[in-house]
C-alpha positions, 0 to 999 in steps of 0.5 A: 559972578565968574564967567564959569558960573555964568556959563554953568547957569546958562547951561542949567537954564537951557537944560531945565527949559527943554524939560519945562516945555515937555509934557508926558508923551505916550512913549514916556514911562515916567513912574513905577509900572508906567502910565496908570501904574498898570505895567502896560504899553501900547508900543510895538516892535520890542525885540523878543530875541536879544543878548550880549551880541544881539539887539542890545542898544547899549549897556550902562554900568551903575554906581551901585545896586538897587531894586528900583526901576528906571523911568523915562521922561523926555530925552532922559532916563532917571534911576536910583542906586545905593553904595557905601554899605551892604553892597552885594559881593562887597564887605559890609562896610560902615552903615554911616557911609550909606548913600543913595544916588539919583542918576540922569542919563541920556535916553539915546545912549545911556550917557550920564547927564548928572548925578546927585548923592544923598547921605542916608539919615541915620540910624538906618536899618542895618542889613536890609534883607535881600532888597537893599536901600534903593527899591523905590522907583522915581517919578517925573513930571514936566517940572520935577523928579521925585524920589523916595528913600524911606526914613531919609525922606522924599526929595524933589529935583528939577530936570537940571538936577537942582534939589528943590525940596525935601520932606520927612514922612516918618522915621521908622525902619524895617528889616525888609526895607522900604519899597513903595514908589511916589504917585502924582494926583493933581498937585499932590505927591502921594507916598505910601509910608507904611514902613516909616509912619504907618501912613499915607502922606500927601505932599504939595508937589511944588513945596513938599509941604504935607497936605494930608495924612491917613493912618492905619497903613500897616504891612503894605509895600505896594504903590497905590493906584488911582481908580475912576468911579461914578460921577467922574470921581477918583479913588486912591486904592491900596492893599494892607494886610487883610484888606484893600482900602479906598481913600479920597485922594483930595483929602485922605478921608477913608471911604471903604475897605474890603477883606482879602482873606490874605493873612500876610503883608502885601507887596504886589501893586493893584491893577484895575479895569474902570472901577474894578480893582484886582489884588494878589498877594501874600506868602499864603497866596490869594487874589480877589476882585472888588468894585470900588466906589462903595462906602464902609465895609464892602466885603459882602456887597462889592467883592466879586470873587476870591481865589487861593492863588497869588504871589508875594512879590510881582504885581499882576497884568490885566489884558483882554479880560484876563489877569496874569501873574508870576509866583515869586518862588515857584516860577509859575505863571497864572492866567485867570478870567478877570470876570470870575477868577477862574484859573485858565492855566498855571504853568511852570516856566522851566529854569526860571528860578525866582521872580521879583520883577513885575512883568510888563505887557507890550504888543500882546507879549509879557516880558518876565525877568527872573532874578538871575537875569533870564528874560522870558517872553510869553504870549499874552493870551489864555493859552500858555505859550513861551515865545523866547528865553534870553539871558542877561546874567551879569552875576548880580540880581535882577529885581527891578521891573522892566521899563518900556522906552519907545520900542526898546526895553530898559532892564536894570540889574544890580550892576548895569542898566541894559537897553534892549533894542536896535542900535 
């Protein structure tokens, strides 16, 4: 072994060891929508006024666009991008040059620690409408980072950047692309592979080998959630066109279904309070609450309420007995009573434009990012109050949901990763 290889090995081992000793801290935001997948943080002190000259800790150029959120684990940030084909503002290029990129950055200042490039499995979907090829948010635990790139598969890396395994979950493609994010349950990584194989797929997180597969997952772009039910059990819940479905996460067995009355594909992820699950979605608009823990068709027995207002893209926030969500095209924010579905308010946010990013909640405030880079901060209470509007426009799209990083906020566009907070 050369001296250079030996030194590189020691450095890699040192980096890896620092992560193996780590565990998910309250300040970590290690998956899509943070701990529990609810978009909620207990942190305080995130600025409500910021911009290019104010409360911007750092700004990191990215090697390509993407709709995936950054995640935070230990001292590092992980984010994905794509390049080589159909990059906004650039010539179309050759689809065979399409690559995805996994970046590891220093949490302190955004400095690059390592990058890994992954060539796309061909043939890929040509010209994914509006969303590109890196829309699935990574997932991290003490041992690995997991990323999902549609038909190119699921990849696991250690925290030093070494690829550990690759798994194929299906080969189909779609004009809207692929967007669901990985979820960990015990020793499983669970993937909603609705686009790729109309399946939920559970992989062993150490080896990538398939453990179980559940079919019938159609028109579903949402990331599943884990819901506690009676007797200390947990159910895996997600939405497909027309239904909310509950599964046993240990085996993939179907447990129950509930009709939504929403006749469209389902993008927003669900939220829950204990065993009550809240669902919004569909271009036609709709929302509902259903109590998990039932069996077979629970539409009549456990569906608590329905409402004909919803959203097609951003996921909702549940806070202090109220459900909040943004309409993707109308720029309207809704607040409804979680117990009854009664709309408390619906208010148009002036100058908002479209919303694709899901809001996050911190310190009783909703941070809402429009596609054009306007960041609206609203009071999370049952009376509409806009506290601030900030601009981060860099002439690209802001489609990724923000990430809470300690008492700072990570906001990702197609060009940059911004860290909002004191320097």
